[in-house]
C-alpha positions in Angstrom: 9.8 -0.5 9.1 6.2 0.5 9.5 3.1 -1.7 9.0 -0.4 -0.5 8.6 -3.6 -2.3 7.4 -5.2 -0.9 4.2 -8.3 -1.4 2.2 -8.3 -0.9 -1.6 -11.4 -0.8 -3.6 -11.7 -0.5 -7.4 -9.0 0.1 -10.0 -9.2 3.9 -9.7 -8.7 3.7 -6.0 -5.7 1.4 -6.5 -4.2 3.7 -9.0 -4.5 6.7 -6.6 -2.9 4.7 -3.9 0.0 3.7 -6.1 0.4 7.3 -7.3 0.8 8.5 -3.7 3.4 5.8 -2.9 5.4 6.6 -6.0 6.0 10.1 -4.7 8.3 8.6 -2.0 11.7 6.9 -2.3 10.7 4.3 0.3 10.3 0.7 -0.7 6.8 -0.5 0.1 5.2 -4.0 0.0 1.7 -5.3 0.4 1.2 -8.5 2.3 -1.9 -10.7 2.3 -1.4 -13.9 4.1 1.8 -15.4 2.8 1.8 -13.4 -0.4 3.9 -10.3 -0.8 3.8 -7.9 -3.8 5.5 -4.6 -4.6 3.1 -1.9 -3.4 4.2 0.4 -6.2 3.3 -2.1 -8.9 -0.1 -1.7 -10.5 -0.2 -5.3 -11.6 1.0 -6.6 -8.2 -1.5 -4.5 -6.2 -4.4 -5.5 -8.5 -3.8 -9.2 -7.6 -4.7 -8.3 -4.0 -7.1 -5.3 -4.2 -10.2 -7.4 -3.4 -8.6 -9.3 -0.6 -9.2 -8.7 3.1 -6.5 -8.2 5.7 -4.0 -6.4 3.4 -1.0 -4.9 5.2 1.2 -2.2 3.8 4.8 -2.5 4.9 6.9 0.7 4.5 10.6 0.2 4.7 11.5 3.5 6.3 12.1 4.7 9.8 9.7 7.7 9.9 7.2 7.7 7.0 4.9 10.2 8.8 4.1 12.3 5.6 3.4 9.2 3.6 1.1 7.8 6.4 -0.8 11.1 6.4 -1.3 11.0 2.6 -2.7 7.5 2.6 -5.0 8.0 5.6 -8.1 7.4 3.4 -6.9 3.9 2.6 -6.1 2.9 6.2 -8.4 0.8 8.3 
């Protein structure tokens, strides 16, 4: 499992983020406080996109390629 902090802006940015995640078989969640949502779900991610302190949890051992592709969203 890998955890990284991310920042998501507007709807277009959220859609781009989800499109990248959907290219991979890994299960991914977003956590904000005690709330968890499916990181590949547009509706779920939109409930958190204006929140601060959002953490992406990737359920994979070595998601190096995915981490490289989401670099623009990492903080």
